[in-house]
N, C-alpha and C positions, 0 to 999 in steps of 0.2 A: 504494500500500500504506500503510495507516494503522496504525502500530504505536507511534508516539511521541506523547506529550502536549505536547512542546516542540520547538523548532526543531532540525533536523538539524545535525550538525557535521562528520561524516566518514563516508566509505563505503570499504569494502575487500573485494575478492573474494579467495577463496583461490586457490591456484595453478592448480587444475583448472578454476576458473570455475563450479563447481556451487553454491557457497555465497557469500552476500553478507552482510557484517556491517555494521550501521549504528550510528553513535554519535549521541547527542543530548544536549540539556541536561536531559533528564528522568532522568538517572542510570543508565539501563538499556540497555546495548548489546543489540542484537537480531540474531539470525541468521535468514536467509531462504533458501529454495531460489531460486537465481538464474534458473531458467528460467520458473517460473510464479508466483513471488512468495509462495508459501506460507510462513507464519511457522513456524519450527522451534522457536524458544525464545528466552528472555531471560536475560541474565547479571545476577543481582541481588547487590549488595554495595557498590556505590559510593554515596557520600552527596553527590555534587556532579555538575555537568555533566561528561560524558565527551567529551574534545576530540579523541581520536585512538585508533587501534587498528592492530594488524597481526596477521597470521595466519602461523604457521610453514609451511615448505615442505611438510611432511607433513600439514598441516591438523589437527594434534593440539592445538596451543597457540594461545591467543588472548592478546594483551597489550593492556591498555587504560590510557590516561592520563587522570586526572581532576582537576578543580578541588578535590577533597577532599584534595589533597596526597598522593595515592597512585597507584602504578601496580600493576595486578594481573595475575597470570597465571591463566588459566582453562583447563580441559579443554574443548575445543570441543564434543565430543560429549555430555558429561554436564552441562556448565554448572557443574561444581564449581570453587570457588576453590582454586587450588593454592598461591599465594604472594602476599604484598603487600609491595611496596617502599614505605617511608614516607619522605617528604621534609618540608622546612620551608616549602615553598611549593607552589602549584598545579603539577601536572604537565601539560605542554602537548602534547608529541608523543612518539611511540614508533616505532621502526623496527628490525626484526630484521635481523641481518647475513646475508650469504649463508652458509648452513650452520646458521643459527639458534643459534650458540654464544654470540653476544653480542647485546645490545640497546642502542641509543642512546636516551636519554631526555632531553628538555629540561624544565627547570623555570623558572617565572616569577620575576621580581623581586617581592619581597613583604616588607613590614615590615622594611626594611633589608637583606634578603637579596638578593644580585644574581642575575640569571638565570644558569643553568648548563647545561652539556651533561654528562650522566653516562653512562658506559658500564658496563653490568652484564654479568657472565658468567651465562649461562643453563644450569643444570644439566640433565643428561639425566634424572636422577631428582629430581622435585620435592621429595622429602623431604631432599635434600642441598642445596637451594637456599640461597644466602647473599645477604644484602642489601648486602654490601660493593661499592663501586665499583672497577672496574679502572682507571678514569680519570675525572677530573673537570676540565672546562674552564670557567673563568669569565672574564668580560672584556667581551663585547659589551654595550653599553648597551641598555636596553629589553628587551622580551619577544622570545624566540626562538620564532617560530611553528612552525618545522619544522626538523628535522635528519634527514638520511638518510645511508646508507653510500655511499661512492664505490666505484669498481671494485675488486674483489678485497678489499674491506673495509680497504683501505690508508688511506683518507681518510674524513672526515666532512664533509658539506656542510651548512651552516646558513644560515638567512635569517630575517628578522623585522622588528621595529618600526623599526630604524634604516636599513632599506632596502638594507643591504649584504649581499652573498652572500660567505660565507667558506668556505675549504677548510682543514681541519685535518688534521694527521698523527694517525691514530687510535691510534698506540702512544705517542707522546710528548706529544700535545696541542698541539704547536707549530703556530702559524698559518703556513700555507704560502702562501696567496694570498687576496686579497679584491678584490671588484669595485670599480671606480672610480665613486664617487658622481656624478661629472660626467656619465658616459654611461649609468649604470644607472637603476634605479627611483628615483623622487623621493619616493614615500610608502611606507608599510610594505608588506612582502611578506607576502601572506596565505597563499600556497600554493606548494609546490615539489613537482614530480613528476618521476620518472625515466622515461626510455624503457625499453621492454621489455628491450633488450640492455644497459642501463646505460651507454651511451656518451655520452648527453647528457641534460640536464634542462631543465625549463621552469618559469618562475616567474610567478605572478600577483600583481598589486598593486592597491592602492586608487588608484594614480596615473593610472588610466585609460589606461595606455600600450597596453593591448590593445584597440585600436579603440574608444576613447571610452566605455568602460563600466567601472564599478568591478568588478574581478574578485575574487570570493570563492573561486573554485575553478577548477582547471585539470585536465585529464586528456589523456593522449596515446594515440592508437590504437596497439596492438601490431602492426597489420596494414597500415595505410595511413599516408601522410604527413599524418594529420589530427590536429588538436587540438580539444578542445571546451572552451569557456570559459563559466563561469556566474557570475552576480552579479546586477546590477540596481541596487541601491543599499544603503546602510547600513541595517540594520534600524530604527535609530532615526528614519530620515527617511521611513519608509513609513507612510502614514496608512491608517486602516481604509476610507476612502472612495476609495482610489486607483483612478483610472479605468482603470488597466491591469490590473485584477484578472484573474488567470488567464493573463496575457500575459507573465509572466516567462519568459525564453527561454534555452535552452542553445544557444550559437552555435558552429558548426563552421567551422574555417579550415584551409586547406592550410598546413602549417607551413613549407614551403619557399617557396612563392609569397606567403604571408601574405594570400591572397584568401579572402573569406568564401564558404563553400560552401552553407550553409543553417542552419536553426535548428529547434529543437523547443520549442514552447510547452507550458504546462500548469500550472506552479506558481502559487499564489496569493500569492507572496512571493518575495523574493530567493532565488537558488540558492546554498546554502552548501557543497555537497559534490557531487563528480562522480567517477565511476570507470568505466573501460572494463573489460569482461569480458576476461580474458586471451586468449580466442579471437577478439577483435575484432569479434564479430558482434552484440554488444549493449552497452548502457551503462546506468548508473543515475544518477539525480540525487536529491539530498536538499535540501529547502527549509526556509525559515523557517516555512512553513505546517505543518511536522510530518509531511509526506508523503514517502515514498520512491517514486520512479517508475522503473519498468523499461521500457526501450525496446529492442525488437528491430529491427534494421535490415532493410528489405526489400531484395530483390536489386538494385534500381536503385542503391542507395547505393554498391555496390561497383564500379559502372561510371561513376561521376561523372567527367566530363572537364571540365577547366578551360581 
């Protein structure tokens, strides 16, 4: 599916799995029908790359984070902008809490401003929406590439440039736990995704710890013990004459045995974004090439034995 002029950055399905939202560096998040790839519409209003998005449980609200130093709330169906949260630095990631009453937003270090994790209250009525933060956490050095809610919204899990995973108390902002740099990732963590039941999460990093490839994106099957990893190489090191054109691959692994199961080729550049449909029967990938690819699994996939 060609709907973006610039590289993809993030993909997100709604809870029912019938809609897919894609974010890219071209400023315009786009929504598609997830089964056939028909483009439904575009959300116009950002003036910079859009790095991340999330969709509310009832599929009514879309939240997007952009390099234009703003986070916007949209009406999914009409494309109307409902509210803009403004910051002093680029916004990097967004995640709705369970119940959609809160959103966690990360902002980048910029011009002397440190990176931060901001929690905003999301009003039922957009006309009552406030820009005030319920909680602001500063501290980690470098960019925070992703922050998500932990179980029951009691914690916030963050990861980023300093390669450390941190767990924060979502009410007080107190640091509860952090990963040991000796045994964890050695380079920046590019992606962090939760399992469907919220019991565990997976991180991808440029340190090639996921089977010798730089990982730009990870996704976890809600149905099987499978993870899919995407990457290839840093965009800056891809030349236009790359002999592997069209061979950038999304690779599947058994997350328990850590064995490779198979791969899906097709992108003409590194894979920057991956998402599983909540029904586990299809997945999508977004590439540096500006394409979103929808992949429906054939019946054999569900009977793979290792």
